[in-house]
N, C-alpha and C positions, 0 to 999 in steps of 0.2 A: 792038895794034890798042890796046889799053889805055890805053900811053904817049900816044895819039894822044888820044883822052876824054881824059885828065888834062888833056893839054896846053889841048886846046881849053875845057874845063870853065874850067879856070886862067883866063886868056886870058880868059876871061866874067868871072872873079869880080873880074878887075883893073878892067876896063873899068867894073862896076857899082860900084866900090870907089871908081874916079875920079868916076862921077857922083854920090856920096855927097859928097864934097868940094867938086867945081865948083858941085854943085845944079843941074845941064842937061847935058841928052844931048849926047853930043860927034859922035854918030853921026846927023844929022839933026834938029840940035836945032829948025828950024821946025816939025817933024813934032807934037813935043810937046806935051800941051794941060793938062798935068796942073800945078798948085805947084812952087815947089821946093821945098815942106816935105816933100811927098805923095812926090814923086820920090826925095828923098835916103832917108826910111823905106824905099819899096819896094825902093831900091838896095842897102841894108845890108841888107836880108832876103834877096833873091837872092843877094847876094854870099857870104851866111854859106853858104845852101843851097850855089851854084856849090862854093864850098871843099869842103865836103864830099862833093861828084861826085867832082871830083878826088881825094882822098883816097880815097874810096871804090875806082876806078880804079885807083889804085896800092898795091889790096887790102887799106888801112889799114879793115878794117870801121869800126874807130869813129867813122867818115867817116860814117856813116848816119844816127848821130846829129845831127849837123849838118846833114845833108837833111835830117829829121823836124823840126828845131827850126828850120830855113829856111824850110820851107815853110809851117810850123804859123802863124809869125812874119808870112810874107806874105799868107797868107789873111785875117789879123785884122788887119793895115793896111787890104789892099783891103778890106774891110768895114766899118769903120769911117771909108774915105773916102768909100765910099757913103751912109753914113747909115743902113744899117740894122741 
């Protein structure tokens, strides 16, 4: 079960990393209302977080640090985009 979680989280990290490079959503791009720079910043933070989840699922517990860093940076990016 842990391997399946690691694989799914790894795939999510790859999708987010793809969004960083192309600047748009590969799945349902017409639904996204976010500008490309914001999408890239959020995707980069989410990619780090998902990589941490995958590493933690593989029992590499320092991956938890990546989860915390990725989540914190995602919160900061979203807070700055709303102007609060």
